[in-house]
C-alpha positions as CSV (number, residue, x, y, z in Angstrom):
1,M,-30.7,-26.9,-22.9
2,A,-33.7,-25.4,-24.5
3,K,-36.8,-24.7,-22.3
4,L,-39.6,-27.2,-23.3
5,Y,-43.3,-26.6,-22.9
6,R,-46.5,-28.7,-22.0
7,L,-49.5,-27.6,-24.2
8,I,-53.1,-27.6,-22.8
9,I,-55.4,-27.4,-25.6
10,R,-59.0,-27.0,-24.8
11,A,-62.2,-26.6,-26.9
12,N,-63.2,-23.1,-26.2
13,E,-66.1,-22.5,-28.6
14,I,-68.0,-24.9,-31.0
15,R,-70.2,-23.6,-34.0
16,G,-72.3,-26.2,-35.5
17,N,-72.3,-29.8,-34.5
18,C,-69.1,-31.3,-33.4
19,P,-69.3,-35.1,-33.0
20,V,-66.1,-35.3,-31.1
21,F,-65.5,-32.3,-28.8
22,E,-67.7,-30.5,-26.2
23,V,-66.6,-27.2,-24.9
24,G,-64.0,-27.8,-22.2
25,D,-62.6,-31.0,-23.4
26,K,-58.8,-30.9,-23.7
27,I,-55.9,-32.4,-25.5
28,V,-52.7,-32.3,-23.5
29,V,-49.2,-32.6,-25.4
30,E,-45.6,-32.9,-24.0
31,S,-44.1,-33.3,-27.4
32,P,-43.9,-35.6,-29.0
33,H,-46.2,-37.4,-26.8
34,I,-50.1,-36.8,-26.6
35,I,-50.7,-37.4,-22.9
36,L,-53.7,-40.0,-23.4
37,N,-54.8,-40.2,-19.9
38,E,-55.1,-36.4,-19.3
39,T,-56.7,-36.0,-23.0
40,D,-60.7,-36.1,-23.3
41,A,-60.8,-36.4,-27.1
42,L,-58.9,-36.5,-30.2
43,C,-60.1,-35.8,-33.9
44,V,-57.9,-36.0,-37.1
45,H,-59.4,-32.6,-38.4
46,A,-58.5,-30.8,-35.0
47,L,-55.1,-32.3,-34.7
48,G,-54.5,-31.6,-38.4
49,S,-55.2,-27.8,-37.9
50,M,-52.7,-27.5,-35.0
51,L,-50.1,-30.4,-35.9
52,S,-47.6,-28.1,-37.8
53,M,-47.5,-25.8,-34.7
54,I,-47.3,-28.2,-31.8
55,T,-43.6,-28.7,-32.1
56,A,-42.7,-25.1,-32.6
57,L,-44.9,-24.1,-29.5
58,S,-43.5,-26.9,-27.4
59,H,-40.2,-25.5,-28.1
60,G,-40.9,-21.9,-27.2
61,I,-41.8,-20.3,-30.5
62,N,-43.8,-17.1,-29.8
63,L,-47.5,-17.7,-30.3
64,K,-47.8,-14.0,-31.4
65,E,-45.1,-14.6,-34.1
66,L,-47.1,-17.6,-35.3
67,G,-50.2,-15.5,-35.6
68,L,-52.0,-17.4,-32.7
69,A,-52.3,-14.5,-30.5
70,H,-52.4,-10.6,-30.3
71,E,-50.1,-10.4,-27.3
72,N,-46.8,-12.1,-26.3
73,G,-47.7,-14.7,-23.8
74,N,-48.4,-18.2,-23.2
75,V,-52.1,-18.5,-24.7
76,G,-53.2,-18.6,-28.4
77,Y,-55.9,-20.0,-30.5
78,V,-56.4,-22.3,-33.5
79,Q,-59.7,-23.6,-35.4
80,C,-60.6,-27.1,-36.6
81,L,-60.6,-27.6,-40.4
82,D,-64.2,-28.5,-40.6
83,P,-66.1,-25.4,-41.9
84,G,-69.6,-26.8,-40.8
85,H,-72.9,-25.8,-42.3
86,P,-73.6,-25.0,-44.9
87,Y,-70.6,-27.0,-46.2
88,T,-70.4,-30.1,-44.1
89,P,-73.0,-31.6,-41.5
90,G,-70.1,-31.1,-38.8
91,G,-68.8,-27.9,-37.1
92,T,-66.0,-26.0,-36.3
93,V,-64.2,-25.8,-32.9
94,T,-61.9,-22.8,-31.8
95,F,-59.3,-24.0,-29.4
96,E,-57.3,-22.5,-26.7
97,I,-53.7,-23.6,-26.6
98,R,-52.3,-22.8,-23.1
99,R,-48.5,-23.2,-22.7
100,E,-46.8,-24.3,-19.1
101,T,-43.1,-24.6,-18.8
102,L,-41.9,-28.2,-18.0
103,P,-39.5,-28.7,-15.2
């Protein structure tokens, strides 16, 4: 049986004004579930930027091969789709994705 991973996706940096996340907020995923009672906030822009990678990362695809990290390991980064000022009144969030092995 393939190894499965839990993803802890944390707001690492915010540039501009994000109306949803604060630095440190997290989204917890055990694909295909978002663990709501451990998730601080959700945003369709942010989720859209990482949705195509969540299943692959949950099933062990290498973060470096997906272009989300410089080195092999269990930590990578993605960014929200909202570009922020001067294009929108919002802001962009950089998320750290940390992967943990599920039992």
